[in-house]
N, C-alpha and C positions, 0 to 999 in steps of 0.2 A: 504494500500500500504506500510505499515511499517512492513510487515511480514518478518521474517528472511529467509524463503525459497524462492529462486528466481522464482520457478515455480508458487507458490501461488501469488507472486507479479505480475507475468504475467497475471494471471486471473483477478486480480484487475485492471490492466491497460486495459484489454479488456473490463471490465465493464465500465471504464471511457469513452472509445470510444463509447460504446453502449449508455451511458447516453447522450453524445453529439448528437448522431444520433436521439435518441428518443425525446429529449427535445429542441434541437437547442441551447443549452447553457450549461455552466458548472459553478459550484460554484467557488468562489475564492480559496477554500480549494482544490478542485480537480485540478485547474490550478497549485497551489503550489505543489501538489503531482507530477504532470507531470514534473514540473521544477526540483524538487528534484531528480527524477528518471533519468533525463538527456535525451538528444535527441537520444543518441545511445544505451540506455539501453532497458529495457523491455517495456518502454513507447513509443518506436519509432513508432509503428503502430498507437497507439492512438493519438500521437502527429501529425502524418501525416494526419490522418482522421479528426481531430477536425476542421480545417479550412473549410472542405467540408460542415460541418453541422452547425457550429457556425458562424454567420456573422462577417466579419472582424472588424467592429466597436465595437463588444463585446469582442474581444480578448484583453488580457492585452498587454501593450507595449512590454515586453520582448518576448511574443509569436509572435507578429506581426513581429518583427525583425527576429526572427528565421524562420518564414514562408517565408518572402521575401528573405532571404538568401538561403533557400532551393529551392525556385522557380528559382532564378537567376542562382544558380549553376547547377540545372537540365537543364535549357535552354542552358547554355554555354556548358555543356557536350554533349547535343544533337547536337548543332552546330558543335562542334569539331568532333564528330563522322561522321556527314554528310559531312563535309569538307574532312575528311580523305577518305571517300568513293569516293567522286568526284575526288580527287587527284589520288587515286589508279586506278579508271576507266580511267582517262586521260593517266596515265602511260601505262596501258595495250593497249589502243588505239594507242599510239605513237609507241609502240613496235610491233604492228600488231597482238596482241593476244586478239581478241574480246571476 
């Protein structure tokens, strides 16, 4: 994952996600590489997939915090979108535009 070419680093990140899926765990070095790549970099998909395959208790503390943050933000965004839909539906109903 220390390759200079971003595309090649992307393949390495995909391999990390596959290792998590196949083994149900990752080595400390692979977790460190995911952390170094960052949550919004090439490792985003591998980072998102890892908690699906690696038990929560086996995740390093920094990864647990990141995962909880992502879940909470995702739920809040879904609630916001749902609330906006309900409000818009109510407005249409009140205006008589079903």
